[in-house]
N, C-alpha and C positions, 0 to 999 in steps of 0.2 A: 734508750727509752724502752720501757716495757709495754707491750701491746697484749691486752687480755680481752675476754668477752664479758667480764663482770667486775664491778668495783671491789668485790670481796677478794679477788685475786691480787689486789694491790696492797693488802694490809701489811705484808712484810716489807714491801718497797717503801711504804709511807713511814715506816719506823715510828709509829706512834704520833706522827705529826698530824694525821688526818689528811683529808683531801679537799681541794676546791675544784669544782667541775664546771666545764663549759659545754653546753649542749649545742648540737647542730649537725646537719648533714655534711657541711663543709666541703661540698664538691668544688674542687679547684683551689681551695684554701686561698681565696682572693683577698683583696685589700679590706673588704668589709669583714671577712672572717678574721683577718689579722687584727682588726680593731677589737673584736671580741676576745681573741687570744691575748692581746696586750692587756685588756682589762682583767682577764683571768690571772695574768702574772701579778698584777697589782693586788688583786684580791688574795692570792695565795701568799704574797709577801706580808700583807697586813694581818693575816690570820695564822701565819707560820705553817701553812699547809703545803702539800704536794700538788702542783698544778696538773690537772688531768683533763683531756678532751674526750667527750663521749660522743660517738657517732653511731650510725646505724647501717646495717646490711641485712637485706637488700634495701634499696632506696624506698623510703616509706610510701612514696606514691605508687610503687608497684604493688603494694599491699592494699592501700586504702582505695586506689582507683585502678583495679586490675584491667578494666576495659579500655584504659587510655594508655598510649605509648609512654614508656619511661624515658625521660630526657637522657640523651647520650652523655656519658661521663666527660668531665673536664680533666680528670686525673685518675690514675689507677689507685687501687686501695693501698698499694705499697708507697706510691708517691704521696698520698695523703699523710701517711704516717711519717714519711721523710720530712715533709713540710711542717708537720706538728713539731717534730724534734727541733727543726731549724728555728721555730718560733719560741723555743724555750719550754715546751711542754715536756714533762717528765714521764707521763703515762698516758696511754690511750686505751679507752674501753670501747670496743666495737660491739655494740649491743645487737643481738639478732632481733630484727623487727618482724613481727608476726601479726596475724589477724587478732589473736588473743590479746597481744599487747596493745594494739590499736583500739580494742574495744573496752579497755579499762577506763574507769573514771579518772579525772586528772589527779586526784590524790593517790589512787592505786597505781597509776602510771608512774608517778614520781617515786613511790615506795618500791616498785619493781626495779626501777633504774638505779635508785640512789641508796636503797636500804637505809632510810633515814633513822630507823630505830636503833642502829648500832653505835650512834654517837660519834662516829669518825668523820662525819661530814661537817666541814667548816664553812663552805660557801658554794653558791651556784651562780654562774654567769651565763646570761642568755642575751640574744637580741631582743630589743624591747617589743618587737612585733611577733615573737615566736609564740606558737600555740601548741598545746599538748593535751593528751587524753582524748577520750571519746568525743567525736565531733569537734575537736579543737576547742573544747570548753575551758581548758586551763590557760591562764594568762599571768602576767607579771603580778597583778594584785593578789591572785590566789597563791602564787609562789611565795610572795612576801609573807602571807599569813602562815604558810607552812614553815617558813623560816623562823618565825616567832615561836611557833609551837615546838619546833625541833632544834632550835638554837643554832641556826646557820645563817650566814649573811647572804644577801642577794644583790647582785649587780646587773642591772638591765642597761644594755648598750644601745644607744640610738643608731640607726642605719647611717653608714657612711655614704655621702652623696658626692658625685662627680659630674660636673656639667648639669646640675639641677635634677639629676635622677639618682636613685639609690644604686650603689654597686651591687650587682646580683649575678648569680650563676646564669640565669636566663638571659640577662643583657650580654654577658660574655659569649654565650652560645650564639646569639644573634649576630654579634660582631664577627665571630669566626666563620659562620656560614656565609657572611657577606664578603669574606676575605679581608676584613679590616684587622690585620694582625697588630698594627701599631696601637690601635685603640683597645684591642683586647689585652695587650700587654700593659696598658695604662690601668685598666680595671683589675688585672691580676696582680700588678706590682712586679711582674717579671715576664719574659717572653713565654708564649705558650709552648708547651712541650708534650711529647708523647713518649711513653716508655714501654718496652716489651723485650722479648727474647729474640735474639738473632737466630734465624733458621735458614735452611737452604731454600733458595728460590728456584727459578727455572733455568738459571745459569746463563741467561741472555746478556747480563751486564758484562761478564768477563769474556764469554765465548763469541758473542756477536758484536758487542759494542766496544770491547776493549776498555771497559769502565767497571771495575768490580764494585759491587754494592753490598751493604748489609741489609737483609730483609728483616724488618721489625714486625713481630706478630704478637698477638695475645693481649693487647691493651684494651680493646673494646672502647676506645675513646672517640670523641668527636673528631673528625678529620675536616680541615678546611677545604676550600675548592681544589679540585684536581689541578696539578701543575708542578712546576719546579720552584724550589725555594732555596735561598741562602740559608744555611743551617750549620749548627754545630752539635756535636754529640759527646757524651762521656759514658764510660763504663760505670755500672752500679754493682753493688754486692748481690749475691744470688737471691737474697730476699727483697731486693730493691729499696731497702731502707737507708743505704749509705752510698754516697758517691765515692767510687774507688779509683778514679782516674782523672787526668786533666782533660780539658775540652779539646776536641778535634774539629778543626774547621773543614767545611765541605759543602755539599749540596744535598738536598733531599728531593725525592720524587714521590708524589702521591697520585695514584691513578690506576687505570686498568691496562696500561701498556697496549694501547689500541693498534699500534703499528706492528707489534710482534705477537700479540695474543688473540685468541678467538673472541668473537663477540660474547658478551655476558660474563667475561672473566671477572673475578672479584677484585676490588681495589687493593693495592699494596702500598706500603710505605717503605721506601728504600733510601739508604743513606750512603753517599760516597764521600770518603775522607780524602783530603788532598794528600796527607801523609800516609805511608804504608802502616797498616795496623796489625798485620799477621792474622792468624786464624782466630776469629771471634765467634764461631758457631757455638751456641749454647749460652753465650754471655748475655746478661741483661744490660740494656743500654737506654739512655735517655736522649732524645733528639729534640733540640730547641729549634723552632721554626722562626727565623729572624726577619725574612723579607721575601715577598713574592716576586719571582722573576718572570715567569711566563705561564700561560695556560697550557694544559695538556692538549695534544692534537695528534692527528694521524699524518704520518709522513709518507711520501711516495715509495720510499724503500729504506732498508736499514742503514745504508751508507749516509743518506741525508740526515737521518735521525742521529747517527753517530757524530756527524759534523756539528749538529746543533748542540749536542750534549757537551762536546768540547768547548763550544762557544759559551755555553752556560757556565761551565767550570771557570773559564777565564773571567767572565763577568762577576761571578761570585768572589774570585780571588781579589778582584779590584775593589769590590765592596768591603772586604775585610781589610784591604790596604787603605781604605778611606778615600778612594779616588772615584771619579765618575767614569763609568764605562763609555 
């Protein structure tokens, strides 16, 4: 899959087929987003076009409402592209979002994003409630009018509902913050995962606790409550867009290591694989959080913490064996 910053860069890849484009922030690429991407596939097949997902960086809310905090990410930029490809998308346009773009009229916004005048656009797929252009004035009705003017089809996709509420990134964040991993996985359509690069930690896992761990950094994703999780991990390609290894079973720790680290230490995500993995430093890895085992806590001394970690490992092994601890 080709990732670009403008649709113009996909002209060669489209090979004269033209493009069908799905719009969205697509944070998490959850089941609601997959419904839009599935509709994109049908639209592309109907028009003979190349299916392309268009997303934005940075998050539009950071530009439109700079005085408000930006929601924590549900997936990295690389993971988003990886999930696009798994959904059958052939190209991804990551559009730089700026104050100038946000200030455009709906018509000018679409022209800036889609270059409607070059006649290569075959279709546009959006969520039915999606708004665009200055003040969110653009809607499905306006997009259909633009489609008639510029000869492209429009597919507006109704929100996917689960348990009488729309599936949304906000709802998934709420579930993760509450530690409801299973419910978040239902909304996502897969277990929640965090990916990043393995870096050197403080060496406490091997030297103090006899439990070597991979320290995952650089994701800037939402982390669920601190504690220990049943988890599995796999290696990714250096760009993060391809899974390059089999799943490794293990446990993950999220927290500040309060027993061994000074107060105020930043939170870490560490993964311990049951099987020996060799030197992984510098490798990009995805860690899936499958089940919460216990909360983070301060132990009286490192030996008691070490004993608890080995108990956690045995419990996690039994979970993978499908038995009850």
